[in-house]
C-alpha positions in Angstrom: -60.8 70.1 -77.5 -63.3 67.9 -79.0 -62.0 68.5 -82.4 -58.6 67.4 -82.1 -60.0 63.9 -80.6 -58.5 61.3 -82.9 -60.9 58.3 -83.7 -60.8 54.8 -82.2 -60.0 53.2 -85.1 -57.1 56.0 -85.7 -55.7 56.2 -82.2 -55.5 52.1 -82.4 -53.8 52.9 -85.8 -51.1 54.5 -84.5 -49.7 51.4 -82.4 -50.3 48.8 -85.5 -47.3 46.7 -86.1 -45.2 48.4 -82.9 -46.7 46.9 -80.0 -44.9 43.7 -78.3 -48.4 43.7 -75.9 -51.2 41.2 -75.6 -53.5 41.9 -78.2 -51.4 41.7 -81.4 -48.1 40.3 -81.7 -45.7 42.2 -83.9 -44.2 41.8 -87.3 -40.7 41.6 -86.4 -39.8 43.5 -89.8 -41.9 46.9 -87.7 -39.0 46.8 -84.7 -36.1 45.1 -86.1 -35.4 45.2 -89.5 -35.3 43.1 -91.8 -32.5 41.4 -89.9 -34.0 38.6 -88.1 -31.2 38.8 -85.2 -32.7 42.5 -84.6 -36.3 41.7 -84.2 -37.8 41.8 -80.4 -39.1 38.6 -78.8 -42.6 38.4 -78.0 -43.4 37.4 -74.4 -45.0 34.4 -73.8 -48.8 34.1 -73.8 -50.5 35.9 -71.2 -54.8 35.8 -71.0 -54.1 39.4 -69.1 -53.5 42.5 -70.7 -51.0 44.2 -67.8 -51.7 47.8 -67.2 -50.7 47.7 -63.5 -47.0 48.1 -63.0 -46.7 50.9 -65.4 -44.4 48.4 -67.3 -42.9 49.0 -70.7 -45.8 46.8 -73.1 -42.6 47.1 -76.0 -39.8 45.8 -74.4 -36.0 46.9 -74.5 -35.0 47.8 -78.0 -33.6 45.5 -80.5 -30.1 46.4 -79.7 -30.6 45.0 -76.0 -32.4 42.2 -77.4 -28.9 41.4 -79.0 -26.8 42.4 -76.9 -28.1 39.8 -74.2 -28.3 37.5 -76.6 -24.5 37.5 -77.1 -24.2 37.1 -72.6 -24.0 33.3 -72.5 -20.8 33.2 -74.3 -19.6 34.7 -70.9 -21.7 33.0 -68.6 -19.2 31.1 -66.8 -17.0 34.1 -65.5 -18.1 36.9 -62.8 -19.3 40.3 -64.3 -16.9 42.0 -61.8 -15.1 43.6 -65.2 -18.3 44.9 -67.2 -19.4 47.0 -64.4 -16.9 50.3 -64.7 -18.1 50.3 -68.3 -21.8 50.7 -67.5 -20.2 53.1 -64.6 -18.2 55.2 -67.0 -21.8 55.3 -69.1 -23.5 56.7 -66.7 -20.9 59.1 -65.5 -21.0 60.7 -69.2 -24.5 60.8 -69.3 -25.3 62.1 -65.8 -22.1 64.6 -65.9 -21.2 63.1 -62.2 -18.0 61.7 -61.0 -17.7 57.7 -61.3 -17.1 57.3 -58.2 -20.6 58.6 -57.2 -22.8 56.0 -59.2 -24.1 53.1 -57.0 -25.5 50.1 -59.0 -28.4 48.0 -58.1 -30.8 45.4 -58.3 -33.2 47.6 -59.6 -34.1 50.9 -57.9 -35.7 49.6 -55.0 -32.5 47.8 -54.1 -30.7 51.5 -54.3 -33.9 52.1 -51.5 -33.2 49.5 -49.1 -29.6 49.8 -49.1 -30.0 53.9 -48.3 -32.6 52.6 -45.7 -29.8 50.8 -44.4 -27.0 53.5 -44.8 -29.2 56.3 -43.1 -31.5 54.9 -40.8 -32.4 53.4 -37.7 -33.2 53.7 -34.4 -34.1 56.8 -33.2 -34.1 58.2 -36.9 -36.8 59.5 -39.3 -38.3 58.7 -42.8 -40.4 61.3 -44.3 -42.4 61.6 -47.4 -45.7 62.2 -48.9 -49.1 60.0 -49.1 -49.3 58.4 -51.1 -46.1 57.8 -53.0 -44.1 55.2 -54.1 -44.2 52.8 -50.1 -41.3 50.9 -50.4 -39.2 53.5 -48.5 -41.1 52.8 -45.8 -40.8 48.8 -45.7 -37.0 49.0 -45.4 -37.6 51.9 -43.2 -39.3 49.7 -40.7 -36.9 47.0 -40.9 -34.7 49.8 -39.8 -36.6 50.7 -36.5 -37.0 54.4 -37.8 -39.8 56.2 -37.2 -41.7 56.6 -40.5 -43.9 60.5 -40.6 -45.7 61.0 -43.9 -47.3 64.6 -45.2 -50.3 64.6 -47.2 -50.3 65.7 -50.9 -51.7 69.3 -51.6 -55.4 69.7 -53.0 -53.7 69.3 -56.5 -51.8 66.0 -55.7 -48.7 67.8 -55.6 -45.6 67.4 -52.3 -46.4 69.6 -49.6 -43.1 70.7 -49.6 -43.6 73.4 -47.2 -44.7 71.1 -44.4 -42.8 68.6 -45.2 -39.8 70.8 -44.6 -41.3 71.9 -41.2 -41.7 68.3 -40.3 -37.5 68.0 -41.3 -36.6 70.4 -39.3 -34.1 69.2 -36.4 -34.1 65.6 -37.5 -32.2 63.3 -39.0 -32.5 60.4 -41.4 -34.3 60.6 -45.1 -36.7 62.8 -46.9 -38.2 61.2 -49.8 -39.4 62.6 -52.5 -40.3 60.7 -55.6 -40.2 63.1 -58.8 -42.3 62.6 -60.4 -44.8 61.2 -58.2 -45.7 57.7 -57.8 -48.7 57.1 -58.2 -50.1 60.7 -58.8 -47.8 61.3 -61.7 -47.3 65.2 -60.4 -44.1 66.8 -60.5 -41.2 68.6 -58.1 -40.1 71.4 -59.8 -36.4 72.5 -60.3 -37.2 75.6 -58.1 -39.3 74.1 -55.5 -36.8 71.3 -55.4 -33.5 73.6 -54.8 -36.1 75.8 -52.2 -36.3 72.5 -50.3 -33.0 71.5 -50.1 -32.0 74.3 -48.8 -33.9 73.9 -45.8 -33.6 70.8 -45.1 -30.9 69.9 -42.4 -27.8 68.5 -43.6 -28.3 65.4 -41.4 -31.3 64.7 -43.6 -30.6 62.9 -46.5 -32.4 64.0 -49.4 -33.2 60.9 -51.7 -34.8 62.0 -54.8 -36.4 59.0 -56.7 -36.9 59.7 -60.6 -38.1 56.8 -61.5 -40.1 58.3 -64.2 -37.9 61.6 -65.3 -37.9 60.3 -68.7 -41.6 61.1 -69.3 -41.5 64.4 -68.3 -42.6 67.5 -70.5 -43.3 69.9 -68.3 -39.9 72.7 -68.7 -40.4 73.8 -65.4 -39.3 70.2 -64.4 -35.4 69.3 -64.4 -33.3 66.1 -62.8 -31.7 66.5 -60.0 -28.3 65.3 -60.6 -26.6 68.7 -61.2 -27.6 69.6 -57.6 -25.1 66.9 -56.4 -22.4 69.2 -56.5 -23.7 71.5 -54.4 -25.5 69.0 -51.8 -23.8 66.6 -50.5 -26.9 65.4 -49.3 -29.0 64.4 -52.3 -29.0 61.2 -53.6 -31.1 60.9 -56.9 -32.4 56.9 -57.7 -32.8 56.0 -61.3 -34.2 52.6 -63.1 -33.9 50.9 -66.1 -37.7 49.8 -65.3 -39.4 51.8 -67.4 -38.7 53.6 -70.7 -35.8 51.1 -71.1 -38.4 48.3 -71.0 -36.2 45.9 -68.3 -38.6 45.8 -65.5 -37.7 42.2 -65.4 -34.3 42.1 -65.4 -33.8 44.4 -62.6 -31.1 47.6 -62.9 -31.3 50.9 -61.1 -28.5 53.4 -60.0 -28.1 56.2 -57.7 -26.0 59.4 -58.0 -24.4 61.6 -55.2 -21.2 62.6 -53.8 -18.3 60.1 -53.6 -18.4 60.2 -50.0 -22.5 59.0 -49.9 -21.5 56.4 -52.6 -18.6 55.0 -50.1 -21.6 54.5 -47.7 -23.9 53.1 -49.5 -21.5 50.7 -50.9 -20.8 49.5 -47.9 -24.6 48.2 -47.9 -24.4 46.5 -51.4 -23.7 42.9 -52.4 -20.7 43.1 -54.0 -21.8 41.8 -57.9 -25.4 42.1 -57.7 -25.7 42.2 -61.2 -25.7 39.9 -63.9 -23.7 40.1 -66.9 -26.7 40.1 -69.0 -28.0 42.8 -67.0 -25.0 44.7 -67.4 -24.8 44.2 -71.2 -28.5 45.3 -71.2 -28.2 48.5 -69.9 -24.7 49.8 -71.6 -26.2 48.9 -75.0 -29.9 50.6 -74.1 -27.9 53.5 -73.2 -26.7 53.5 -76.6 -29.3 53.9 -78.2 -30.9 57.2 -77.3 -33.2 57.3 -80.5 -34.8 54.2 -79.1 -35.5 55.6 -75.8 -36.9 58.8 -77.5 -39.3 57.2 -79.9 -40.7 55.6 -76.8 -41.2 58.8 -75.0 -43.1 59.8 -77.7 -45.2 56.8 -78.1 -46.2 56.8 -74.6 -46.9 60.3 -74.1 -49.0 60.6 -77.5 -50.8 57.7 -76.1 -51.5 59.3 -72.6 -52.8 62.5 -74.9 -55.2 60.7 -76.4 -56.4 58.8 -72.9 -56.7 62.1 -71.6 -58.6 63.2 -74.4 -60.7 60.3 -73.7 -61.5 60.7 -70.0 -62.0 64.6 -70.4 -64.7 63.3 -73.2 -66.7 61.6 -70.6 -66.4 64.4 -68.4 -64.1 62.4 -65.7 -61.9 63.9 -63.5 -58.0 63.1 -63.5 -54.8 63.9 -62.7 -52.4 65.4 -65.1 -49.6 63.2 -65.2 -45.7 63.4 -66.3 -45.3 59.8 -66.3 -46.3 56.5 -67.8 -49.6 56.6 -66.3 -53.2 58.2 -65.4 -55.1 58.4 -62.1 -59.0 59.3 -63.1 -61.4 59.9 -60.4 -63.9 56.5 -60.6 -66.7 58.4 -57.8 -66.6 55.0 -55.5 -64.0 52.8 -53.7 -61.8 51.0 -56.7 -61.9 48.1 -55.1 -64.2 46.0 -56.6 -63.8 47.8 -59.9 -60.3 46.8 -60.0 -61.7 43.3 -59.5 -64.2 43.8 -62.5 -61.3 44.6 -64.7 -59.6 41.7 -63.8 -62.4 39.7 -64.9 -62.7 40.8 -68.1 -58.8 40.0 -69.0 -56.9 43.3 -67.4 -54.5 44.2 -64.5 -55.0 48.1 -63.7 -53.8 49.7 -60.8 -54.4 48.7 -56.9 -56.4 50.8 -54.8 -54.7 53.3 -52.9 -55.7 53.8 -49.0 -55.3 57.7 -49.2 -57.3 57.8 -52.9 -59.4 55.2 -52.3 -61.7 56.4 -55.6 -58.7 57.3 -57.9 -57.8 54.3 -60.5 -54.2 54.0 -61.8 -53.7 52.6 -65.2 -50.3 52.3 -67.0 -49.8 53.7 -70.7 -49.9 50.2 -72.4 -50.4 50.4 -76.2 -52.4 52.1 -78.4 -55.1 49.5 -78.5 -54.8 47.8 -75.1 -55.5 51.6 -73.9 -58.5 51.8 -76.4 -59.6 48.7 -74.6 -59.2 50.1 -71.2 -61.2 53.3 -72.2 -64.3 50.6 -73.1 -64.5 48.3 -70.2 -63.6 52.0 -68.2 -67.3 53.1 -69.9 -68.6 49.9 -69.4 -67.9 48.7 -65.9 -67.9 52.4 -64.5 -70.2 54.6 -66.2 -69.4 58.8 -66.8 -71.5 61.5 -67.2 -70.9 61.7 -71.2 -70.0 65.3 -72.7 -71.5 66.0 -76.0 -70.3 63.5 -78.6 -67.1 64.8 -80.5 -68.0 63.2 -83.7 
């Protein structure tokens, strides 16, 4: 392993001219060619480096920026007519019926309307602990009962135990795949077996927010399971690899009957015109998305090599973030990072010594490694010169 390590200088050079992060504004020509209309817009100055919400430091593709720049020309019109085109593009991508697609103001709204549609007093939401917590918040509003199942020793969903908890119940079982905050996956085979055991009275909501970063060949999207499992709802977002977290666009894939139930709880015209244009342009720029996938995963590999070099425990991740065990409560460490100009993931009560960091630009991640070594020194392995 030591022989494969890049030096810090070599590593940060990988991001030169590509990042729209906070440490170094990009050369517009490097990301948008010589045409200034295709150059990315650098975010407003921010004194902090954001590695806490699993966002993209690169932003959306130049094609997306150009599409949004044209939107003001239609700002006076409702966006109803734009929705079918985006829905049709998503249907082609996932090879599902357009009638089974529901758009949301981010994937979080999809979880909200799923809770409204399928939960209520006397029903249950069953999920891993820890996982993405919004489903619990929305379940509480409906007065449903939340049942949590701890992760396995290797930080994965305990599907065997979750299946037993589901038996005889109604409501929602929520699976974040890959899981946030651990970055672990449920394999396609494991998921198929689990769905076969879950009562049809339980809606299986599979959150694939981090789908695009997965490299493990045992993983597959659950969109192909919809035809044979009418109680499956797959949730996706444009917030991560598409770089559109601030624009708020998500969607669900399900049978037309389930989609109709969700639509009854959806605010009409809940997606604005600029977001619809942005989503469509991003879907039509697969080369940019693939380049982003490689960029994130290459940076993640370098980070994990550094953690190994320092002798730190970390959870192998299939997402754009990594969790590492600091050996003590991370609350003070989070505060210390912020005092030094960097935001990192918050403290998770069930994993209080584990620090989550989002994958930023190579330069940002190199800075994170330096700060981690300063603020939370680890036992050093043999030097990799």
